[in-house]
C-alpha positions in Angstrom: 6.7 -29.2 11.7 3.4 -29.7 14.1 0.4 -27.0 14.0 0.1 -25.5 17.5 -3.3 -26.2 19.1 -3.0 -23.3 21.4 -3.0 -19.5 20.9 0.6 -18.4 19.5 1.4 -16.3 22.9 0.5 -19.6 24.9 3.0 -21.4 22.4 5.8 -18.6 22.6 5.8 -18.5 26.2 6.4 -22.3 26.2 9.1 -21.9 24.0 11.1 -19.4 25.6 14.5 -20.6 26.8 14.3 -18.9 30.4 11.9 -16.9 32.4 11.5 -13.3 31.4 8.9 -10.8 30.3 5.4 -11.7 29.1 5.5 -12.2 25.3 3.3 -9.3 23.5 4.5 -9.7 20.0 6.8 -10.9 16.9 9.1 -9.2 14.8 11.3 -10.4 12.3 13.1 -6.9 11.7 15.5 -6.0 14.9 14.8 -2.3 13.9 11.1 -2.7 14.6 11.6 -4.5 17.7 9.5 -3.3 21.2 10.2 -4.3 24.5 7.8 -7.7 24.9 8.5 -8.8 21.2 10.2 -12.3 20.1 12.6 -11.7 17.6 12.5 -14.5 14.8 16.2 -14.5 13.1 15.3 -15.5 9.6 17.6 -16.3 6.8 18.0 -13.3 4.3 19.3 -13.0 0.9 22.5 -11.1 1.9 22.2 -11.6 5.8 21.2 -13.9 8.3 18.9 -12.8 10.8 20.9 -14.0 13.9 23.5 -11.4 12.9 21.3 -8.9 14.5 19.9 -10.5 17.8 21.9 -9.0 20.1 20.7 -6.0 18.8 17.2 -7.1 19.0 17.3 -8.1 22.4 19.4 -4.5 23.3 15.7 -3.2 21.9 13.8 -5.4 24.5 13.0 -8.7 22.5 12.4 -11.5 25.1 14.3 -14.1 23.2 15.4 -15.1 19.9 13.7 -17.9 17.7 16.0 -19.3 14.7 17.3 -22.0 12.8 20.5 -20.9 14.1 21.6 -21.1 17.6 22.1 -18.3 20.1 22.5 -18.3 23.8 19.0 -16.4 24.5 17.4 -18.4 21.6 15.2 -21.6 20.6 16.0 -23.5 17.5 13.1 -24.4 15.1 14.1 -26.1 11.7 12.1 -23.2 9.9 11.5 -20.2 11.4 9.5 -18.6 8.8 7.0 -21.3 8.5 6.6 -21.5 12.1 6.2 -17.7 12.1 3.4 -18.1 9.6 1.7 -20.8 11.5 1.7 -18.4 14.9 0.0 -16.1 12.9 -2.3 -18.2 11.7 -3.0 -19.4 15.4 -3.8 -15.6 16.2 -6.2 -15.2 13.5 -8.4 -18.3 14.9 -8.4 -15.5 18.4 -10.1 -13.2 16.3 -14.3 -12.5 16.1 -14.3 -9.3 14.4 -14.2 -8.4 10.6 -11.0 -9.2 9.0 -11.1 -7.2 5.6 -8.3 -7.8 3.1 -7.2 -5.0 0.7 -5.7 -5.6 -2.8 -5.4 -4.1 -6.2 -2.8 -3.0 -8.7 -3.0 0.3 -7.3 -4.7 2.4 -4.3 -4.3 -0.4 -1.7 -2.4 1.8 1.0 -5.1 4.7 0.3 -8.1 2.1 0.5 -6.8 0.5 3.6 -6.3 4.1 5.2 -9.9 5.3 4.2 -11.4 1.9 5.4 -9.4 2.2 8.7 -10.8 6.0 9.6 -14.2 4.7 8.1 -14.7 2.0 10.4 -12.6 2.9 13.4 -10.7 -0.6 12.6 -6.9 -1.1 13.2 -4.6 -1.2 9.9 -1.3 -2.9 8.9 1.0 0.3 9.2 2.6 1.6 6.0 2.5 -0.7 3.4 3.7 -4.0 5.2 1.7 -6.2 3.3 3.7 -9.4 2.8 2.8 -13.0 4.5 5.3 -12.4 7.3 4.6 -9.0 8.1 0.7 -10.0 8.7 1.7 -12.9 10.8 3.3 -10.3 13.3 0.2 -8.2 13.0 -2.2 -10.7 13.6 0.3 -11.8 17.0 0.7 -8.6 18.1 -3.5 -7.8 17.9 -4.1 -11.1 19.9 -1.6 -9.6 22.3 -4.0 -6.5 22.7 -7.1 -8.8 23.4 -9.5 -6.7 21.3 -10.5 -9.9 19.2 -13.9 -8.0 18.4 -12.1 -5.0 16.5 -12.1 -4.9 12.9 -9.1 -5.7 11.1 -7.8 -3.9 8.0 -5.2 -5.7 6.0 -3.1 -4.7 2.7 -2.6 -7.8 0.8 0.3 -7.1 -1.8 2.0 -9.7 -4.2 4.4 -9.6 -7.0 4.6 -13.4 -7.7 2.5 -16.3 -8.6 1.1 -18.1 -5.4 1.5 -15.6 -3.1 -2.2 -14.3 -2.6 -2.8 -18.3 -1.9 -0.4 -18.1 1.2 -2.0 -14.5 2.3 -5.7 -15.5 2.4 -4.9 -18.8 4.0 -3.0 -16.8 6.7 -5.7 -13.8 6.9 -8.9 -15.6 6.3 -10.6 -12.4 5.3 -14.2 -12.2 6.0 -14.2 -9.3 3.6 -12.1 -8.6 0.6 -11.9 -5.5 -2.0 -10.1 -5.1 -5.2 -9.3 -1.7 -6.0 -8.2 -2.1 -9.3 -6.4 -4.7 -11.9 -3.9 -3.6 -14.1 -0.4 -4.2 -15.4 2.3 -4.1 -12.7 4.9 -6.3 -11.0 5.2 -8.1 -14.3 8.8 -9.4 -13.8 6.8 -11.8 -11.4 3.0 -11.8 -12.4 3.7 -12.1 -16.7 0.6 -10.4 -17.3 -2.8 -8.9 -16.5 -4.4 -12.0 -16.7 -2.3 -13.7 -14.2 -2.9 -10.3 -12.1 -6.6 -11.1 -12.1 -6.6 -14.8 -11.3 -4.2 -14.1 -8.3 -6.0 -11.1 -7.1 -9.4 -12.6 -7.4 -8.6 -15.5 -5.0 -9.1 -12.8 -2.3 -12.9 -12.2 -3.4 -13.1 -15.9 -3.5 -11.7 -16.5 -0.1 -14.1 -13.9 1.2 -17.8 -14.0 2.6 -18.4 -10.3 1.5 -16.6 -9.4 -1.8 -16.3 -5.8 -3.4 -14.4 -4.3 -6.5 -14.1 -1.1 -8.4 -16.4 -1.2 -11.1 -13.6 -0.6 -13.8 -11.7 -3.9 -12.1 -14.9 -5.9 -11.8 -15.0 -5.9 -15.9 -12.1 -8.7 -15.6 -13.5 -10.9 -13.1 -14.5 -14.2 -13.8 -18.6 -14.4 -13.8 -19.2 -16.5 -11.0 -17.4 -14.3 -9.0 -18.7 -10.7 -10.7 -22.1 -11.9 -9.5 -21.5 -12.0 -5.9 -19.4 -9.1 -5.9 -20.7 -5.5 -4.6 -19.4 -3.0 -7.3 -18.8 0.5 -6.5 -17.6 3.7 -8.6 -18.5 7.5 -9.0 -22.0 8.5 -10.1 -23.2 7.4 -13.6 -20.7 4.5 -13.8 -23.9 1.8 -13.4 -22.0 0.5 -10.1 -24.0 -1.1 -7.3 -22.8 1.7 -4.8 -22.1 5.0 -6.3 -21.9 7.8 -3.5 -22.4 11.3 -4.6 -18.7 12.6 -4.8 -17.8 15.6 -6.6 -14.4 17.4 -7.0 -13.6 20.8 -5.5 -11.9 23.6 -6.8 -8.7 22.6 -4.9 -9.1 18.8 -6.0 -10.4 17.6 -2.8 -13.3 14.7 -3.1 -16.4 15.9 -1.7 -19.4 13.7 -0.2 -22.6 15.6 -0.1 -24.8 14.1 2.2 -26.7 17.2 3.2 -23.9 18.5 4.8 -20.5 18.6 2.8 -17.6 15.8 4.0 -14.3 17.0 2.4 -11.6 14.4 2.3 -7.8 15.3 2.6 -6.9 13.5 -0.7 -6.6 14.3 -4.0 -8.5 13.5 -7.2 -10.9 11.3 -8.8 -9.1 8.2 -7.7 -8.9 9.0 -4.5 -12.9 9.2 -4.5 -12.8 5.9 -5.7 -11.0 4.7 -3.1 -13.5 6.4 -0.5 -16.4 4.9 -2.3 -14.7 1.4 -1.8 -14.4 2.0 2.0 -17.8 3.7 2.2 -19.2 0.3 0.5 -17.7 -2.2 3.1 -18.8 0.5 6.0 -22.2 0.0 4.8 -22.2 -3.8 4.6 -20.9 -3.3 8.4 -23.9 -1.2 9.1 -22.1 1.8 9.8 -23.9 4.5 8.9 -22.8 6.4 5.4 -22.5 9.8 7.3 -20.7 8.7 10.3 -18.0 6.9 8.0 -17.8 10.0 5.8 -17.3 12.0 9.2 -14.5 9.9 10.2 -12.7 9.7 6.7 -12.4 13.6 6.9 -10.0 13.7 10.1 -8.2 10.5 8.6 -4.3 10.8 8.0 -2.9 10.2 4.9 0.2 7.8 4.0 3.2 10.1 3.0 4.1 10.3 -0.7 1.0 8.9 -2.2 -0.2 12.3 -4.0 0.6 14.4 -1.2 0.3 18.0 -1.5 3.1 20.1 -0.4 2.2 23.8 -0.8 4.6 26.9 -0.8 4.1 30.6 -1.8 4.4 29.9 -5.7 4.9 26.1 -6.0 3.0 23.4 -5.1 4.6 19.8 -5.4 2.4 16.8 -5.7 4.7 14.0 -4.0 3.6 10.9 -5.7 7.2 9.4 -5.1 6.7 6.4 -3.1 5.8 4.0 -6.1 4.7 4.1 -10.0 3.0 1.8 -12.4 1.0 2.8 -15.8 -2.4 2.8 -13.7 -0.8 4.9 -11.0 0.8 7.2 -13.6 -2.4 7.9 -15.3 -3.8 9.0 -12.2 -1.1 11.4 -11.3 -1.5 13.0 -14.4 -4.8 13.5 -14.1 -4.4 15.5 -10.9 -1.2 17.6 -12.2 -3.4 18.8 -15.1 -6.1 19.8 -13.2 -3.8 21.5 -11.1 -2.4 25.4 -11.4 -0.2 26.4 -14.4 2.4 25.7 -15.7 2.9 22.2 -14.9 6.1 20.2 -14.6 6.5 16.6 -14.2 9.4 14.8 -12.6 9.1 11.0 -13.9 11.5 8.2 -13.6 11.5 4.6 -14.4 8.5 2.5 -13.7 10.0 -0.8 -12.7 9.0 -4.6 -12.9 7.3 -4.3 -16.2 9.1 -7.0 -17.8 9.2 -7.1 -21.5 6.2 -5.0 -21.8 8.5 -2.0 -20.1 9.4 0.0 -23.2 6.2 0.2 -24.9 4.2 1.0 -21.5 6.8 4.0 -21.1 6.2 4.8 -24.6 2.5 4.7 -24.3 2.9 7.9 -22.5 4.3 10.2 -25.2 1.0 11.4 -26.1 -0.4 12.3 -22.8 3.2 13.8 -21.8 3.0 16.5 -24.4 0.0 18.3 -22.5 2.5 18.9 -19.4 4.3 22.3 -20.2 7.8 21.0 -19.0 9.0 17.6 -18.6 12.2 16.0 -16.6 12.7 12.4 -17.5 15.1 10.6 -15.4 16.2 6.8 -16.2 16.5 5.2 -19.4 13.2 3.4 -19.7 11.4 7.0 -18.4 13.0 8.7 -21.4 10.7 6.9 -23.8 8.0 8.9 -22.2 9.2 12.2 -24.1 10.9 11.4 -27.3 9.3 14.5 -28.9 8.5 16.8 -26.0 9.8 20.3 -27.0 10.6 21.4 -23.3 12.0 18.2 -21.9 15.1 17.4 -20.1 16.7 14.0 -19.6 18.6 12.7 -16.6 20.6 9.8 -16.1 20.0 9.2 -12.6 18.0 10.8 -9.3 21.1 12.7 -8.2 21.5 14.5 -11.9 17.7 15.2 -11.7 18.0 17.1 -8.6 21.3 19.3 -10.0 18.7 19.9 -12.9 15.6 21.0 -10.6 17.9 23.4 -8.7 18.8 25.2 -11.8 15.1 25.6 -12.9 13.0 28.6 -11.9 10.1 26.3 -10.8 6.8 27.6 -10.3 2.9 26.6 -10.4 2.7 22.6 -9.9 5.3 20.1 -10.1 4.5 16.2 -10.2 7.5 13.8 -8.2 6.8 10.5 -9.4 8.9 7.1 -10.0 8.9 3.4 -8.8 10.2 3.0 -5.4 13.7 1.8 -6.3 14.5 5.1 -8.5 14.6 7.0 -4.3 12.5 10.0 -5.4 12.2 10.8 -1.9 15.4 12.6 -2.4 14.1 14.9 -4.8 11.0 15.8 -2.5 14.0 16.5 0.4 15.6 18.8 -2.2 12.6 20.6 -3.4 11.3 21.1 -0.1 14.6 22.4 1.7 15.0 25.9 3.6 17.4 27.1 0.3 14.5 26.3 -1.9 11.5 27.4 -0.3 13.3 30.7 0.1 
């Protein structure tokens, strides 16, 4: 397949099978189509995207690109590869900073903090795959603001994916938030995780890493990387944070800047965002003032308060490192404490040992509800533990408990713990 030498939008206009509205973007998920998008109908694990082409057109797609024919479509041999190459062409149009964020935990939060601190465009949610970023780059080209900074979350779950990502986005700045065990089914071990994520720093002109993550970096990369952390950790950049009585990080810079997140891990992520803001010649006070008003992504240590119960909604995902951070927040919260902990998935052959490693810290929680076979290993000897086989059973268990104080809800995405949050925040529960 040829590499186009013109912008992706010009190339897409050339490919359209018939006249129509101007191309303003590209999508491969028919549910996300907005008027002006080209719909890339890709082959999938369970269905082919061409089955959703008519739906995409009804939502406003200008035409379809696929390896399958369609009356309002253009056929290419490999539409996924073609979409990535169009993303690369759109990247060529950018002159502003392109910041890549990766890490075993904290990617989305750091991305959100950075976007606020430097007034950048950020990829929505946790859309962090190569194809997702290709569509974002094409959409950004259509907005015709080539100098506006972009913050992109680079997530990987198998070997080789980071190389594809950095070749696509060609970051000017890269940051690693943490290096820890996660996605072991595809990434095998911490050494492989480190090697893969280090590719982001190697591809960036300016690189940054949490000082705890920097300990795992090769010396050649570590020497050219700015480290960040909290005061007294020996990092290159340590903004003066303290945690207030409600758990919020506060940055003391003459005036106090209270951030909307919770806990020391949030403060660490904020420190990383401030380090990059400083490198971009944005004053730390200006960046901090912007972060005060940032919008947090949901279900990531999100605090939901009622009269007698505080819910820590960390239901989006779970891994050993993120569970450590969540338990730290729980144990600093109002008593009594309850934790609803589900299976941590994709931990490969280490799954049993990693779940068992929390059995000691779990004893500090007043009441524990484990959900799933692996999560039960967290509380083998807890005197006030309840085991549920699945999420629906856990909802029934919680409905019969007198919940007060603080409750943490956390599991891997595949456990669908958002259903537990819905149950806990229902009108009946609040009354």
